[in-house]
DODRENTI-531377 format. One record per residue (C-alpha): x, y, z. Coordinates in pm, whole numbers, plus 50000, padded with zeros to 5 digits. Example, Ala and Ser with C-alpha at 12.3 -4.5 7.8 and 13.67 -1.06 7.14 Angstrom:
2
512304955050780/513674989450714/
// end
This chain:
958
523915597749848/520285602449948/519385574049711/521865551249883/520515560450227/516935554050120/517885520549966/519715510950284/516585520050482/514485497250266/517125470550293/517075473850674/513295469050680/513545438550454/516255423050669/514245430050987/511275412150832/513465382950743/514895382551096/511415381751253/510405352151040/513725334951082/514465304850864/511085288450917/509645280950578/506755260350441/507665228750251/508485224949884/508575191749701/510375177049402/510125140749285/513275123449160/513265089049002/515715060648961/515435024148873/514705010148527/512645037548366/511845034247997/510955070947965/510075101448170/508235128947994/506355160848067/502785161547943/500285190047934/499735209248256/503205198448377/502105162348429/505065139348478/504725104548332/507165077048430/507075046448205/508455013748339/508404977448234/506514952348447/508834933748682/511434961448697/512344981849003/510515014449077/512215039649301/510795074449355/512455098949592/510695129149736/513215157749778/511885184150015/512925217350154/511345236250442/511985241950808/511165224851041/511975193250848/508725183550668/507115149750722/506805130750394/503915108150296/503445087949977/499945078149860/498585064149536/495425065949330/494515044749031/491825059148805/488935073149009/489265048049293/491645053649581/494165025249592/496355026049901/499395005049817/500914979750053/499184981450394/499055019150430/500645050950316/504435051750313/506015077150546/509475078150393/511445099150146/511925070149907/509185048049767/510665014749657/508854986949469/511244958849382/509244942249102/506394964548993/503204948248863/500604962248627/498044968748899/500584991049074/500515016348794/498735049048864/499375083349009/501735085449306/501565116049533/504275129049761/502915151450035/505185171650264/503975191750560/505645208650855/502795228851002/503685260650810/501405271450527/499715245750312/501175210950255/503295207649940/502115180649702/503715167649384/502655137949178/503985115748905/502015090948696/503615056648669/502655038248352/503515000948368/504154984948028/503584947747963/502654923447689/501064889647763/501274859347537/498634861547263/495964835147221/494264825246892/490684812346901/488864798046597/485164800446518/483364785846218/480004794446061/478164774245792/475534792245587/473204777545317/472684799345008/469024802844914/467824783044606/471294768444561/472794735844669/476074744944827/477304754445173/479604783845252/482094776745529/483614807845689/486304806545956/487184834846196/490614835046366/490634858646662/493934869646819/493704882147179/496374896847408/496544919947709/499044948247691/500004983547773/500495002647543/498014990747275/499084962247050/499864963046682/498844929546531/500244912046224/498914880546055/500974855245858/499934824645657/503044803845655/505714829845573/503384852545381/502114884845536/498344888145524/496944922945481/493624937645380/493214934045005/496144910744952/493834880644910/490174881644805/489404852845035/490754870945339/489354899845539/491164915645835/489124935046088/490614964346274/491394957646641/488544963846880/488314962247257/486054939847463/485704941347839/486224904047889/488824896447620/490744929247592/491944940647251/491364915946967/492264912846599/490084891046371/491134873246050/488204861745836/488684833345587/485694833845348/484424801245194/487444779945283/489804769845002/492464742845005/495264768545042/493554782145352/494564750545537/497924762545673/499854775545971/498624809746082/500824832046297/499604861646500/502344885546608/501524909846889/503844939646913/504114970647126/506854983646897/509674973447134/508895000247393/510694993847720/512554966047537/509414944247531/509914919147253/507184909147011/505174878047097/504034852046846/501434824646854/500914798546579/497684779746498/497554751246245/494254750946054/493414717545884/490344700745740/490144681646068/490084712646291/487044708746519/485824721446859/486224700247171/483664674747283/483684655047607/481884628147803/481534622748179/481844586748294/479934593548617/476324595448732/474504627648801/473964633649082/476544614349282/475354606949638/478124595949874/478804591550246/481334613250434/484854599250425/484474581550092/486854587549798/485154600849486/486624599749135/485174620648855/486244608248512/486104631348208/487264620247862/487484638147527/485414624347242/486564648546975/488444680146895/491424690546688/493884702646820/493694679347121/491704697147391/492974703647742/490784692948035/490164711848355/487774708448651/485994736648836/483644739249136/480644762549114/481024774849473/484684784949438/488054768449415/488484730949423/489174714649765/492854716349858/493034678649898/491724672049545/493994655349287/493694659148909/495364637448646/494514631948278/490994645148316/490224625248633/489464644848951/489874625549276/488414637849605/489754617149896/487894615550229/485054637550108/483234659750359/479974679550358/481764711950264/483074695049946/479544690949804/478574711449500/478444712149120/481674700348957/482254709148590/484694694448339/485724720248079/487554711247760/489184737947544/491304737447230/490634773747123/488244761646849/484674772446901/483324775147251/484774753547530/482874721147598/481414718347948/479644690348133/478704690248501/477694666748780/476494673249132/478064656949437/475764652749732/477264642650069/474784625550301/474264643050635/471834646350926/472004675751171/470104700551391/467344679751544/464544701051704/460964696451831/457954716751936/454554709852094/451384726151955/448234726152182/444734721752036/444374750351784/440544750251820/440654761652182/441994794652311/444184777552567/447904770852560/447714741352802/447534704352719/444224690052843/442614655752845/440104652052565/441744677252339/444194674552050/447954679052082/450574678351806/454264669451842/456524681651556/460074669751489/462494685651241/465994677651115/468224689950829/468844661150586/471004657550275/469644645350041/466164653850171/464454626649964/466324599350158/465024611750494/462724587950678/461154591351023/459894566151279/458154572051613/458464553851943/456324556152254/458164547052571/460714529152354/458214508552152/457454514151782/454394535651716/452294532251407/449824556851261/446194550951365/442904569751387/443944586551715/447704586551658/448144602351315/451734603551182/452324626750887/455264642050706/455064679150620/455244690950262/458994696750193/458244729950023/456544743150338/458674729050618/461374705350487/462554676550705/459534677850939/457274650051074/454184654251296/452464631851547/448844643051606/447234628151919/443444631151880/441334631852197/444234630152445/443724603752713/445474596853038/446974565252889/448614586952616/450994602552868/454574591152817/457844597252632/457574600152255/460744595652049/461194608451696/463944589451506/465394604651186/467514583750947/468694582650588/467894552950366/470944531250316/472344537350663/475994547350721/474854580450872/474114580651249/470454584551338/469104614551531/466684607051819/464564633951987/462624626452310/459474646152398/457624640052727/453844644452740/452344643453088/450224662853332/453324683553413/453834693853049/452834730253062/453584760752839/456474783252939/456424815453137/459134841753175/459784863753474/462634885053596/463774876553950/463244903254213/466154927454227/467504916953887/466194947053694/467534972653670/470994957853700/473684983153792/477304971953746/480724987853719/482364990453381/484754961453325/482864937353552/481064905553448/477264906853464/474594879653438/471154889753309/468644863353426/465154854453310/463414826653509/461834801053277/458974779953411/457134752853226/458014718953087/459874713852863/461994744852899/462484761952560/465544779252419/465684816052525/466454842652264/468154875052374/468174908252184/468364945652245/464934960052329/465704997252320/467475000051981/468634981351674/472094972351797/474184940751804/474584919352111/477944916852290/479074888352059/478374909751749/475204891151641/471694905851652/470384876851861/471894852452113/470584818952240/470814804852591/469414772652731/469274782553101/467804817453071/471034834553178/472914859052953/476494863453074/478394894652959/482144896253031/484004929453060/480874950553028/481334985052871/479345017152893/478055012152536/476214981052659/473875001252879/470214997852785/467244973652772/467614936552693/464704914252587/464504877052675/461994857152467/460944820952444/461604802152123/459164776851972/461974751851944/462294725452214/459174739452374/455584749952304/454564764351967/452584792552126/452794830152137/456334838852261/456684849352622/459074878052687/460484900352959/462794930752963/465814937053185/467394971353223/471234972153238/472965002753384/476725004453346/478345028153594/481745042553525/484055068853676/484325103253517/485945105453173/488185136253183/490485156952965/493345160852933/494345125653036/498015136053009/499615169252922/503135182452935/503625218053053/507025234252993/507735265853188/510665285253327/511385292953691/509475322253844/506645320553594/502945311653633/501585277353547/497835271553504/496225237253474/492585228153400/490855194353433/487385189953277/484685162753306/483425149352974/480915123353098/480245100653397/477615077253537/476255085253780/476655120153640/476755136553983/480435142154063/481255142954429/484645159554461/488075166954315/491625164654452/494815181454320/498155165554411/501845170054338/503245135354365/501545121454677/501165155654844/497595169354853/497505205154722/493835213554701/490465195554730/486855205954690/483385197854559/481695207754233/478765231354216/477485239353867/480885237553693/482235206953514/485915216353546/488485226653804/491645248153785/494925249053972/497545276753936/501175279054049/501915316254079/505685316854108/507175284353986/510065272554202/512425243654138/510485221754383/507325229954186/508465208553893/506945173853883/503805153953807/500525170653907/497355149353920/493715159553945/491305131854049/487635138753977/485595113654176/482025099654164/480495069554339/482265045054107/485785059154129/488125086254003/488985099353658/492475114053648/494105143053463/497895142853473/500145172953409/503915169753383/505375203553469/508995205753357/511665231053275/513195209553000/513975228152684/512325216652362/514525198052112/516605216751854/515345215751493/518135206551256/518255227450938/518575205350630/518535232250361/522045246250420/523615255050086/526835235450035/527265225850399/530325203750333/533845214950255/537195197850218/540575214150286/542645182550304/542405149850113/541435126850404/539205149350618/536185170950563/534145196850750/530405201750783/528395232850859/525805221151118/522845244751148/519705244251361/516935264751519/515555260851869/511935249751906/509975273852129/513105289352287/511075312852511/508915285452664/511505277952937/514615294453086/517355307252861/519475280552697/523015284852830/524835257852640/524325229552389/525955195952446/527145182352112/527695144752079/529125128551769/529975092751681/530875073851367/528005052951226/528375016951330/530485026251636/529355029551999/531695056052134/530495091952156/532685123052157/531115152452337/531755189652363/529825220252479/528745249452261/528305281252463/525295303852391/525535341252445/522265359652511/518755348452430/517885327152130/515035340651914/512425319251746/513585310951393/517175321851462/519645300151270/522525287651482/525685274851317/528525252651439/531235238751216/532155202351253/535775196451157/538235167751129/535605143750999/537215113950828/536335109750462/534115092250355/532655081650690/529145091750804/528485104551156/525555105051399/525205139551558/523235145051881/522405179852014/521025186152363/520005220752498/520815228052863/519105253853087/519125261053461/516675232053493/519135207853333/519165188453007/516385193252755/515215170452477/517825159052228/517695157951848/519695134251632/520645134751266/523145117851034/525885136850851/527065119350536/530005126850313/529435138549957/531805155549719/531625192649808/530715220649571/532135250349753/532625285749621/535585291449854/537705264149696/539855266849386/538745233049256/535625212749178/535515174749202/532625150849146/532795112949167/528975108049156/528955090049491/525925108549621/522585120849487/521915147049357/525165140449157/527005172949243/524165193549093/524635178748748/521345179348550/519965161348245/519475181247923/515765183447839/516335185647464/518185152747412/516845118047338/517515099847665/519265103948003/522555095048164/522145070048446/523895069048785/524865033348880/527445011449039/528714977748920/527124961749228/523594972949132/523674976848757/521394953648556/523434938548275/520924913848137/520374934647823/523984946147763/526654919547805/530234926147690/530034963647749/530304988648031/532724989948330/533024963148596/533684989448868/534115026748914/537325045048824/539035033249147/538074997049076/535404995449349/532234976549264/530404997549525/531485030749375/529195050449144/529645064948796/527475079148520/526805059548200/524535057647899/522465025747861/522305017747488/519874988447504/516494990747338/514535013147285/517645033847203/518605035646837/521725046446652/522425083646678/520345089646995/522065114847225/522175119347603/523595151647755/524645158248114/525155194448233/527265206148527/526175234148762/526895269548637/530235284648745/530945321948760/534175338448654/535495366548875/538365383048687/541405393948886/543245426248816/546165407148667/543915391148404/542235406648105/539565395647864/542245389547601/544335369347847/541995350848088/543265324748335/543225287848249/541445258948412/542125222048386/539005202348298/539605164948348/537565133448372/537855095548339/535995077048065/535215040547986/534355031147624/534224993347587/532094973647339/531934966146971/529114991446917/530675021547096/529495054646953/530935088947045/531685107847367/531895145947341/532835171647607/531735207947577/532305240647761/529045259847724/529365296547816/526535319747916/524345328547618/525615299747404/523405271947270/524665236447258/525275238046883/527245270646918/529525257447191/531265230346992/533125201447159/536455207347336/537105169747337/535705140847136/536415103747098/534695075046914/534915037146899/535995008947128/538825019747365/539144986847555/537874974847891/539675000848106/539285035748248/541295062948077/541765099648172/541125130347957/542545165148044/541695197147861/542865232747941/539935256947908/539795295147916/536175306347973/535465343647967/531965342048120/529915320048351/529885285248205/528895248748231/530705217348123/528605192547931/529035156047838/527305142147530/527025104747468/525935093147121/524645057747073/526455035946823/525015009346589/524144983146853/523394975147216/527024967947316/527885004547330/527645016847694/529835047447768/530715057548127/532375087748297/533705092948650/535785116948866/535095149948689/537475177448806/537945214848742/541125231048883/542785264948840/545765265148609/546805248148288/546645210148283/550055194948366/551165168348117/547775164247951/547185133047743/546725138247373/543455155747291/541565143846985/540515180446935/543395206046943/543015243047004/539245241247035/539005251447402/537215284147457/538925311647657/537705318048006/538135323448388/539845329048729/538045311249010/534935289748999/531835302549181/528335287949149/525975316949067/525205338049375/525085375649434/524245394349756/521345418549763/523395448049893/526145444349630/523575444249349/521785475049482/525025494049544/526495487249198/523185496849039/523325531149208/526875539849109/
// end
């Protein structure tokens, strides 16, 4: 008795610990897969590898437990480089890729977190299998033997293909298999991998013989994994086989005017087999408007951006591709500029009578060799002379530049000089640049107007920074940051203006600092740059925290709020004001503190509302907002309820709805929950109230049974807590129908309509898996003339389980499906020698000329699969219809039912099952059983394995 009391004491402590923690639990994760998997296997260190064929559908589902409901996030890595798929991570339970591509292979991670403990992470490696068409290339070498008068001609045939997994190559000459040693004139090199060409296989034909001229076939195989068929390429080797050679029927370079149509003609001059021709552009892809036909590339209405090196490439997989190129040059003139250089022999930037002055003119010309300049003075042609020297600068030093040197400047030399740039042949508009030389032509000077530095502006305003430019001509002004290496407002490191004014729109605090204005040599004097600095000060109101905060509190309690200054300019803060709505509560000035507090001692109903704190400087206020409310936090639905669904009548079902209350003590006691429920797709809500007695504790699991739900409809459930304050925040979830597995019922029924398929599991020791599918989604491109056209009820939307017997399955492969474990609780009226009976029934579909065998087992605790023996078995084609099997079983211990599908001799052998049922009592009017008297003895009622802690302890102490 003392032992029992002590055990009960320990049990009480354990239960108290559980009660304090409630049902809150950190997340756990499990990854389930569906779609067209070729194989799923466990590697070392529990690594899961999912193999799939390129172009098939990938679907990975992250099944989680934990409370509150964990948030799920899918990410992916490929090799050592992070590769986020799609645009970002996927926040969803199911990751779906409709047609997976090879680059989407890699490791996929499912991460679940709910704020409790560490996040749960599981991963699965997805291996995408593919096989590209192989390509055969031919290379020939000719070697001269020393001191002998014959040539040795050796030919190498290289077979190349990209694949995953690695390729197995086979070579044929005609119909004969070529292997190492089968022919002295043939050598076969083992496959090797190159970075550019992938895996290759080389066939060497030594010193060509007449019989070597034949058809050679290279077969690339991945051994039919994932149903990927072998690929074959054939190359005909003859005594005329030769590499490609080509000729361009165009000049090089080709100089054209904009808008012209250019045709590039490329013809083959040799090669067997006939080469294929293709054009490329060195700078990237061909222009979109280009047209290519029979080796001729046409470029209509050509523009400057179409210029470049165009290459014609001919390939026939013999030797190296032939390549010839030509350059297209599009005539253009642009960017005309000038500058004036005073006499370099005097330390004076001014132009003076009797001294030298140089005028330089520059343009960008294409092609540069066609550029020609002419000079005018006051509109009349000017020729080079002893005092007016016209030169053209070396193109390597300053391309596209001409100079006019005026020696010993005289008063009569004042006037307007015009530099005219043109291209020989015309068709391109000339560029004219006017430069005035007079007594008023003076070098520039830069100043900042009075009161324009420092410039103080409000954040968000438009500001103009101004540098006054004097002199004639006025040069371009360059703007940059003077205080730090930082970009200008437009993102560049330097900006140009022509009037000396830099205009900044919507100025921000980050733009505060020093700005430099500087003269450019262009369109002005070529002298030391003049510069000035302007200081910009951006003023802004205080930045505060929190900008917005919700405070939930019950009546009669204390509420404290704090508003803090982060930064401001000017930094001196003048005052603060606390308000509730528009009513002023408290105001004051700051001393040495950078924050202010406000406290409500005894919260009354009128104290609920929006509190604001404005912290104000010379520019304006920064505002903290606090929403004080008595609203209850939302309920947290509990998704880990074991067997929440039950069914007492055929057309209706019930659901055990469970939840906890988030932060129940933050506000007043919850008095009632308002429950709303509506059918999915409908608008009408039904509502009722659920009364709450006493206080709700954190982590306490609350249960309410939903009844009279119509099968198989799904329902939206909304739950709203209500306190003295009023309604709190609502939570919504969806309740869906699935076939129940309930220990309180005398029957078990599974129609495979929902995942996870009534807790059925795949056997890990078989050859392949059963697949859950419906006729509406099943892919039949590999298996015509087999399998059902609907589920047992005839619905194309309904689900069933079946074995897919297409490749890579082979005859005799087995797939086993195991039910959950059921317990047997013997009644007093039963004995081990006379246990109760159960009716085990299911529907099966066995249609196709290659149907194998379907076996049903009852596997009792402690039995292996081989020891159990089938209780039902059937082989061969049974026609395109569903048929029912019923077997009376008599288990004497906890047990599982198991289905075993065995593949027949071909691909038209899909076997399906549906509507699996276990009921108490012998089967009424069972159909004939292919196996008689083989059912094992057994049970009373069916209970999935579960035992309470107290019962175990108590029995152990008896």
